[in-house]
N, C-alpha and C positions, 0 to 999 in steps of 0.2 A: 328683618325688617323691610329687604326690598326684592323679596319674593326669589321665587326660583332659578330668574333670570337675571341676578343680582351681576353677574359676571357680564353680561352684554350692555347690561344699563352702565356698569364701569366702564369698559371701553366707548360706548357711545361719548360718555361724560367728557371723557378725557380727550376724545376727537374733537368734541364742540369747544372743549377750553382751548386745545390747542389751534384752531381755527376761528376764535372769537374775532380778532382783528380782521379776517376778510369776510365776516355777515357785514350787513348794510343793517339787520335788524328791522324793525319795523318802520317804515317812513310815516309820515304825516299823514299823507294820503290814504295809507292804508288802515290808519288809525281810524281817520275820518268814516269810512266804511261800516265800522262795526255799530251792529245796530241793537245791541244786547246791553243790556246794563254791566257794567264792570266796577269791581270794588278794587283799588287799590291800594295794599295796605304794605308800610313801612314800617322797618324797626326804628325805634329812636338811637339804637345804639349801630344802624346798619350800617359798615363802612364797603359794600359794594357796590351798593345802588343809592344814590341822594337824594334829597328833599328836588334839586333841580330838577332831574331826570323824570322824576316821579308826575313831579307839576307840567311837565312840559308836554309828557302822555295824557295826562289829565285834560290838558287844554282840547286838545285833537278827539280825544274818547268825547263824543256830546252825552252821552249816559254813563257817567262815571263820578264815582266818589274817590277820595281818598280818606284814609284813615291811618294813623300812626298809633302802630303798635308799641305800648310802655315796656321797660324793661327787657325788650327783647334786640337781635342781632339777627342776619341776615340768614342765617342756618335755623330751620325749621325747629330743629332739636334745642336750640339756645332761644328759642321764642317763648312767649306768655301766652300758651296755646290757651287758656281758659279765655282771654281777652280774645283773641281771635276766632275763638267758635262762638262767641257771644255776638261779635261781629257778622260773623257770618250768618249767623242765626237772624239778625235783625233784618241783614241785606236781604235775604230769600225768602221773607215774609212780606 
């Protein structure tokens, strides 16, 4: 599923998860500099990222839209892939 470098990916992900509290993330100033269209997608059953955080990022991203994916958690393998692909197709056209 994750290719030949899955061990490296696992170590990198573990490092990121252990150090999340040290990361400041993207600041409003960072987000305001993004000049490309951005589609923020949020699962309606997501417990990792909330609508408030998503809406906050949306306010600073000048060319963004927010889409809620039905019957979906944060994990991509527990998401409504058919709906995601439809949104992506519409967004990219």
